N, CA, C and O atoms as a GROMACS GRO file, in nm:
protein
  376
    1MET      N    1   7.101   7.120   9.244
    1MET     CA    2   7.232   7.125   9.305
    1MET      C    3   7.326   7.213   9.224
    1MET      O    4   7.408   7.286   9.280
    2ARG      N    5   7.314   7.205   9.093
    2ARG     CA    6   7.399   7.286   9.007
    2ARG      C    7   7.374   7.435   9.031
    2ARG      O    8   7.467   7.515   9.032
    3LEU      N    9   7.250   7.473   9.050
    3LEU     CA   10   7.215   7.611   9.078
    3LEU      C   11   7.279   7.659   9.207
    3LEU      O   12   7.324   7.773   9.215
    4THR      N   13   7.283   7.574   9.308
    4THR     CA   14   7.346   7.609   9.435
    4THR      C   15   7.494   7.638   9.415
    4THR      O   16   7.546   7.736   9.469
    5GLY      N   17   7.562   7.554   9.336
    5GLY     CA   18   7.704   7.578   9.308
    5GLY      C   19   7.725   7.708   9.234
    5GLY      O   20   7.819   7.783   9.263
    6LEU      N   21   7.636   7.737   9.137
    6LEU     CA   22   7.645   7.863   9.063
    6LEU      C   23   7.622   7.981   9.156
    6LEU      O   24   7.694   8.081   9.149
    7ALA      N   25   7.522   7.971   9.242
    7ALA     CA   26   7.494   8.080   9.336
    7ALA      C   27   7.611   8.103   9.430
    7ALA      O   28   7.647   8.217   9.459
    8LEU      N   29   7.672   7.993   9.476
    8LEU     CA   30   7.788   8.006   9.564
    8LEU      C   31   7.904   8.070   9.490
    8LEU      O   32   7.973   8.156   9.546
    9GLY      N   33   7.926   8.030   9.366
    9GLY     CA   34   8.033   8.090   9.286
    9GLY      C   35   8.012   8.239   9.265
    9GLY      O   36   8.106   8.317   9.275
   10LEU      N   37   7.888   8.279   9.236
   10LEU     CA   38   7.859   8.421   9.219
   10LEU      C   39   7.877   8.497   9.350
   10LEU      O   40   7.926   8.610   9.349
   11ALA      N   41   7.839   8.437   9.460
   11ALA     CA   42   7.856   8.502   9.591
   11ALA      C   43   8.005   8.525   9.619
   11ALA      O   44   8.042   8.628   9.676
   12CYS      N   45   8.088   8.430   9.581
   12CYS     CA   46   8.232   8.447   9.602
   12CYS      C   47   8.286   8.562   9.518
   12CYS      O   48   8.374   8.636   9.562
   13LEU      N   49   8.234   8.577   9.396
   13LEU     CA   50   8.278   8.687   9.311
   13LEU      C   51   8.237   8.822   9.369
   13LEU      O   52   8.315   8.917   9.369
   14VAL      N   53   8.114   8.828   9.419
   14VAL     CA   54   8.064   8.953   9.475
   14VAL      C   55   8.144   8.993   9.599
   14VAL      O   56   8.170   9.111   9.620
   15HIS      N   57   8.183   8.897   9.681
   15HIS     CA   58   8.250   8.925   9.806
   15HIS      C   59   8.400   8.897   9.800
   15HIS      O   60   8.466   8.887   9.903
   16ALA      N   61   8.453   8.886   9.678
   16ALA     CA   62   8.596   8.859   9.664
   16ALA      C   63   8.676   8.977   9.715
   16ALA      O   64   8.634   9.092   9.699
   17PRO      N   65   8.791   8.952   9.776
   17PRO     CA   66   8.875   9.063   9.822
   17PRO      C   67   8.928   9.142   9.704
   17PRO      O   68   8.944   9.086   9.595
   18PRO      N   69   8.955   9.270   9.722
   18PRO     CA   70   9.006   9.351   9.612
   18PRO      C   71   9.143   9.300   9.568
   18PRO      O   72   9.221   9.247   9.648
   19LEU      N   73   9.170   9.317   9.440
   19LEU     CA   74   9.302   9.281   9.390
   19LEU      C   75   9.406   9.375   9.448
   19LEU      O   76   9.379   9.494   9.469
   20ARG      N   77   9.522   9.324   9.475
   20ARG     CA   78   9.631   9.408   9.525
   20ARG      C   79   9.674   9.504   9.416
   20ARG      O   80   9.695   9.463   9.301
   21ALA      N   81   9.688   9.627   9.450
   21ALA     CA   82   9.729   9.729   9.354
   21ALA      C   83   9.880   9.733   9.344
   21ALA      O   84   9.952   9.700   9.439
   22ASP      N   85   9.926   9.774   9.228
   22ASP     CA   86  10.071   9.786   9.214
   22ASP      C   87  10.119   9.913   9.287
   22ASP      O   88  10.041  10.002   9.319
   23ALA      N   89  10.247   9.918   9.311
   23ALA     CA   90  10.306  10.026   9.391
   23ALA      C   91  10.284  10.162   9.329
   23ALA      O   92  10.268  10.261   9.401
   24SER      N   93  10.284  10.171   9.196
   24SER     CA   94  10.266  10.302   9.133
   24SER      C   95  10.125  10.355   9.154
   24SER      O   96  10.106  10.475   9.172
   25LEU      N   97  10.024  10.266   9.151
   25LEU     CA   98   9.887  10.309   9.175
   25LEU      C   99   9.870  10.354   9.320
   25LEU      O  100   9.803  10.454   9.346
   26VAL      N  101   9.930  10.282   9.413
   26VAL     CA  102   9.925  10.320   9.555
   26VAL      C  103   9.994  10.455   9.575
   26VAL      O  104   9.943  10.539   9.649
   27ALA      N  105  10.108  10.476   9.510
   27ALA     CA  106  10.181  10.603   9.524
   27ALA      C  107  10.100  10.719   9.468
   27ALA      O  108  10.096  10.827   9.527
   28GLU      N  109  10.034  10.697   9.353
   28GLU     CA  110   9.948  10.801   9.296
   28GLU      C  111   9.832  10.830   9.391
   28GLU      O  112   9.796  10.946   9.413
   29GLY      N  113   9.775  10.724   9.448
   29GLY     CA  114   9.666  10.740   9.542
   29GLY      C  115   9.707  10.817   9.667
   29GLY      O  116   9.629  10.895   9.720
   30GLN      N  117   9.829  10.794   9.712
   30GLN     CA  118   9.878  10.867   9.829
   30GLN      C  119   9.887  11.017   9.800
   30GLN      O  120   9.847  11.098   9.883
   31LEU      N  121   9.937  11.052   9.683
   31LEU     CA  122   9.945  11.194   9.646
   31LEU      C  123   9.806  11.256   9.635
   31LEU      O  124   9.784  11.368   9.684
   32LEU      N  125   9.715  11.186   9.573
   32LEU     CA  126   9.578  11.236   9.562
   32LEU      C  127   9.513  11.249   9.699
   32LEU      O  128   9.445  11.347   9.727
   33TYR      N  129   9.534  11.149   9.784
   33TYR     CA  130   9.480  11.153   9.920
   33TYR      C  131   9.534  11.276   9.994
   33TYR      O  132   9.458  11.346  10.060
   34GLN      N  133   9.663  11.300   9.982
   34GLN     CA  134   9.723  11.416  10.049
   34GLN      C  135   9.664  11.547   9.997
   34GLN      O  136   9.643  11.640  10.074
   35ASP      N  137   9.637  11.553   9.867
   35ASP     CA  138   9.582  11.676   9.807
   35ASP      C  139   9.436  11.699   9.842
   35ASP      O  140   9.397  11.812   9.870
   36PHE      N  141   9.356  11.593   9.842
   36PHE     CA  142   9.211  11.609   9.853
   36PHE      C  143   9.150  11.564   9.985
   36PHE      O  144   9.045  11.614  10.024
   37CYS      N  145   9.213  11.471  10.054
   37CYS     CA  146   9.145  11.402  10.164
   37CYS      C  147   9.207  11.427  10.302
   37CYS      O  148   9.136  11.433  10.402
   38GLU      N  149   9.338  11.440  10.305
   38GLU     CA  150   9.410  11.441  10.433
   38GLU      C  151   9.366  11.552  10.527
   38GLU      O  152   9.366  11.532  10.649
   39ILE      N  153   9.329  11.665  10.475
   39ILE     CA  154   9.293  11.778  10.562
   39ILE      C  155   9.176  11.743  10.656
   39ILE      O  156   9.170  11.791  10.769
   40CYS      N  157   9.084  11.660  10.608
   40CYS     CA  158   8.970  11.621  10.691
   40CYS      C  159   8.981  11.480  10.749
   40CYS      O  160   8.929  11.453  10.857
   41HIS      N  161   9.048  11.392  10.678
   41HIS     CA  162   9.050  11.251  10.719
   41HIS      C  163   9.180  11.210  10.789
   41HIS      O  164   9.197  11.094  10.825
   42GLY      N  165   9.270  11.305  10.808
   42GLY     CA  166   9.392  11.278  10.882
   42GLY      C  167   9.501  11.213  10.798
   42GLY      O  168   9.474  11.156  10.692
   43ALA      N  169   9.622  11.223  10.845
   43ALA     CA  170   9.739  11.174  10.772
   43ALA      C  171   9.734  11.023  10.751
   43ALA      O  172   9.785  10.973  10.651
   44ASN      N  173   9.674  10.950  10.845
   44ASN     CA  174   9.672  10.804  10.833
   44ASN      C  175   9.534  10.750  10.796
   44ASN      O  176   9.514  10.629  10.795
   45ALA      N  177   9.439  10.838  10.767
   45ALA     CA  178   9.302  10.802  10.728
   45ALA      C  179   9.224  10.728  10.837
   45ALA      O  180   9.119  10.670  10.811
   46ALA      N  181   9.276  10.732  10.958
   46ALA     CA  182   9.211  10.658  11.066
   46ALA      C  183   9.153  10.747  11.175
   46ALA      O  184   9.074  10.702  11.258
   47THR      N  185   9.192  10.873  11.177
   47THR     CA  186   9.154  10.956  11.291
   47THR      C  187   9.089  11.087  11.253
   47THR      O  188   9.073  11.174  11.339
   48GLY      N  189   9.051  11.104  11.128
   48GLY     CA  190   8.994  11.231  11.084
   48GLY      C  191   8.849  11.249  11.125
   48GLY      O  192   8.796  11.174  11.206
   49ASP      N  193   8.787  11.350  11.066
   49ASP     CA  194   8.649  11.387  11.099
   49ASP      C  195   8.551  11.271  11.084
   49ASP      O  196   8.454  11.263  11.159
   50SER      N  197   8.574  11.183  10.989
   50SER     CA  198   8.481  11.072  10.962
   50SER      C  199   8.523  10.941  11.025
   50SER      O  200   8.462  10.837  10.997
   51GLY      N  201   8.623  10.943  11.108
   51GLY     CA  202   8.672  10.819  11.166
   51GLY      C  203   8.761  10.744  11.069
   51GLY      O  204   8.817  10.803  10.977
   52ASP      N  205   8.773  10.617  11.088
   52ASP     CA  206   8.863  10.532  11.011
   52ASP      C  207   8.804  10.505  10.872
   52ASP      O  208   8.700  10.440  10.861
   53ILE      N  209   8.870  10.553  10.768
   53ILE     CA  210   8.825  10.527  10.631
   53ILE      C  211   8.920  10.434  10.556
   53ILE      O  212   8.906  10.413  10.436
   54ARG      N  213   9.018  10.380  10.628
   54ARG     CA  214   9.112  10.287  10.564
   54ARG      C  215   9.035  10.166  10.513
   54ARG      O  216   8.948  10.113  10.582
   55GLY      N  217   9.070  10.122  10.393
   55GLY     CA  218   9.011  10.002  10.338
   55GLY      C  219   8.872  10.018  10.279
   55GLY      O  220   8.809   9.918  10.244
   56LEU      N  221   8.822  10.140  10.267
   56LEU     CA  222   8.691  10.158  10.205
   56LEU      C  223   8.693  10.107  10.062
   56LEU      O  224   8.794  10.120   9.993
   57GLY      N  225   8.584  10.050  10.018
   57GLY     CA  226   8.573   9.999   9.882
   57GLY      C  227   8.546  10.109   9.781
   57GLY      O  228   8.509  10.221   9.817
   58VAL      N  229   8.564  10.074   9.657
   58VAL     CA  230   8.550  10.172   9.550
   58VAL      C  231   8.409  10.230   9.542
   58VAL      O  232   8.393  10.349   9.516
   59ASP      N  233   8.306  10.148   9.565
   59ASP     CA  234   8.169  10.199   9.558
   59ASP      C  235   8.143  10.304   9.666
   59ASP      O  236   8.081  10.406   9.639
   60THR      N  237   8.190  10.279   9.786
   60THR     CA  238   8.173  10.374   9.896
   60THR      C  239   8.247  10.503   9.867
   60THR      O  240   8.195  10.612   9.892
   61VAL      N  241   8.369  10.493   9.816
   61VAL     CA  242   8.448  10.612   9.786
   61VAL      C  243   8.382  10.692   9.674
   61VAL      O  244   8.377  10.815   9.681
   62ARG      N  245   8.332  10.625   9.571
   62ARG     CA  246   8.263  10.695   9.461
   62ARG      C  247   8.142  10.773   9.513
   62ARG      O  248   8.121  10.888   9.475
   63ILE      N  249   8.064  10.710   9.600
   63ILE     CA  250   7.947  10.778   9.656
   63ILE      C  251   7.990  10.898   9.739
   63ILE      O  252   7.933  11.007   9.725
   64ALA      N  253   8.089  10.880   9.823
   64ALA     CA  254   8.135  10.989   9.909
   64ALA      C  255   8.189  11.106   9.828
   64ALA      O  256   8.170  11.222   9.864
   65LEU      N  257   8.256  11.075   9.718
   65LEU     CA  258   8.316  11.181   9.636
   65LEU      C  259   8.212  11.263   9.560
   65LEU      O  260   8.245  11.367   9.503
   66ARG      N  261   8.089  11.218   9.559
   66ARG     CA  262   7.981  11.298   9.500
   66ARG      C  263   7.936  11.408   9.597
   66ARG      O  264   7.864  11.501   9.559
   67GLY      N  265   7.980  11.397   9.722
   67GLY     CA  266   7.940  11.491   9.826
   67GLY      C  267   7.843  11.422   9.919
   67GLY      O  268   7.737  11.377   9.877
   68ILE      N  269   7.880  11.416  10.046
   68ILE     CA  270   7.797  11.346  10.144
   68ILE      C  271   7.818  11.414  10.279
   68ILE      O  272   7.931  11.441  10.320
   69GLU      N  273   7.708  11.442  10.348
   69GLU     CA  274   7.712  11.511  10.477
   69GLU      C  275   7.797  11.638  10.464
   69GLU      O  276   7.765  11.723  10.381
   70ASP      N  277   7.902  11.653  10.542
   70ASP     CA  278   7.984  11.774  10.537
   70ASP      C  279   8.092  11.770  10.428
   70ASP      O  280   8.164  11.868  10.409
   71MET      N  281   8.103  11.658  10.358
   71MET     CA  282   8.206  11.643  10.256
   71MET      C  283   8.159  11.704  10.124
   71MET      O  284   8.052  11.669  10.074
   72PRO      N  285   8.240  11.794  10.067
   72PRO     CA  286   8.203  11.853   9.938
   72PRO      C  287   8.227  11.752   9.825
   72PRO      O  288   8.303  11.657   9.842
   73PRO      N  289   8.163  11.773   9.710
   73PRO     CA  290   8.189  11.685   9.597
   73PRO      C  291   8.326  11.713   9.535
   73PRO      O  292   8.375  11.826   9.537
   74PHE      N  293   8.387  11.609   9.480
   74PHE     CA  294   8.514  11.621   9.410
   74PHE      C  295   8.497  11.559   9.272
   74PHE      O  296   8.434  11.454   9.257
   75ASP      N  297   8.554  11.624   9.171
   75ASP     CA  298   8.544  11.577   9.033
   75ASP      C  299   8.673  11.502   8.998
   75ASP      O  300   8.766  11.561   8.943
   76LEU      N  301   8.678  11.374   9.031
   76LEU     CA  302   8.795  11.292   9.005
   76LEU      C  303   8.762  11.187   8.900
   76LEU      O  304   8.647  11.144   8.889
   77THR      N  305   8.862  11.146   8.824
   77THR     CA  306   8.842  11.042   8.723
   77THR      C  307   8.832  10.906   8.791
   77THR      O  308   8.863  10.890   8.909
   78GLY      N  309   8.788  10.808   8.714
   78GLY     CA  310   8.782  10.672   8.765
   78GLY      C  311   8.919  10.619   8.807
   78GLY      O  312   8.931  10.548   8.907
   79VAL      N  313   9.020  10.653   8.730
   79VAL     CA  314   9.156  10.609   8.762
   79VAL      C  315   9.204  10.675   8.891
   79VAL      O  316   9.271  10.610   8.973
   80GLU      N  317   9.172  10.801   8.911
   80GLU     CA  318   9.210  10.870   9.035
   80GLU      C  319   9.139  10.810   9.156
   80GLU      O  320   9.198  10.793   9.262
   81ILE      N  321   9.012  10.776   9.138
   81ILE     CA  322   8.938  10.713   9.247
   81ILE      C  323   8.997  10.576   9.278
   81ILE      O  324   9.015  10.541   9.395
   82ASP      N  325   9.028  10.499   9.175
   82ASP     CA  326   9.090  10.368   9.196
   82ASP      C  327   9.223  10.381   9.271
   82ASP      O  328   9.256  10.298   9.355
   83ALA      N  329   9.297  10.486   9.240
   83ALA     CA  330   9.426  10.509   9.306
   83ALA      C  331   9.405  10.540   9.455
   83ALA      O  332   9.477  10.488   9.540
   84ILE      N  333   9.308  10.625   9.486
   84ILE     CA  334   9.280  10.657   9.626
   84ILE      C  335   9.235  10.531   9.700
   84ILE      O  336   9.278  10.508   9.814
   85VAL      N  337   9.151  10.450   9.638
   85VAL     CA  338   9.105  10.325   9.699
   85VAL      C  339   9.223  10.232   9.723
   85VAL      O  340   9.231  10.166   9.827
   86ALA      N  341   9.315  10.225   9.625
   86ALA     CA  342   9.434  10.140   9.642
   86ALA      C  343   9.518  10.189   9.759
   86ALA      O  344   9.569  10.109   9.837
   87TYR      N  345   9.531  10.320   9.772
   87TYR     CA  346   9.608  10.375   9.884
   87TYR      C  347   9.539  10.344  10.017
   87TYR      O  348   9.604  10.300  10.111
   88LEU      N  349   9.408  10.366  10.025
   88LEU     CA  350   9.335  10.336  10.149
   88LEU      C  351   9.345  10.188  10.182
   88LEU      O  352   9.356  10.151  10.299
   89SER      N  353   9.342  10.104  10.082
   89SER     CA  354   9.356   9.960  10.104
   89SER      C  355   9.496   9.926  10.158
   89SER      O  356   9.510   9.839  10.244
   90SER      N  357   9.597   9.996  10.108
   90SER     CA  358   9.732   9.970  10.155
   90SER      C  359   9.749  10.009  10.302
   90SER      O  360   9.829   9.949  10.374
   91LEU      N  361   9.673  10.109  10.346
   91LEU     CA  362   9.681  10.152  10.485
   91LEU      C  363   9.613  10.052  10.578
   91LEU      O  364   9.651  10.038  10.694
   92SER      N  365   9.512   9.983  10.526
   92SER     CA  366   9.438   9.890  10.612
   92SER      C  367   9.504   9.754  10.621
   92SER      O  368   9.461   9.668  10.698
   93GLY      N  369   9.608   9.733  10.542
   93GLY     CA  370   9.675   9.605  10.543
   93GLY      C  371   9.598   9.499  10.466
   93GLY      O  372   9.629   9.380  10.476
   94ALA      N  373   9.498   9.542  10.388
   94ALA     CA  374   9.417   9.447  10.311
   94ALA      C  375   9.495   9.386  10.197
   94ALA      O  376   9.441   9.304  10.123
   0.00000   0.00000   0.00000
């Protein structure tokens, strides 16, 4: 029974919602998004070439930024990626 509780606790950690980002991180992410992403993904990140990318998680964004399908690779720092993810999360209402 104890193992079940531990497994459930770990599952909650794995699927926990992202922490809310502070306003400065979201603002930085918005600027980065406008510089690197908006031309293909649209002003609101919902209607661009790839469809709705609002609320994408950090792992998905990291993979995409390596270059995927028609998207070229981008050399961004971890902090810059976190900022873009925070901005995308703010657009999704998450």
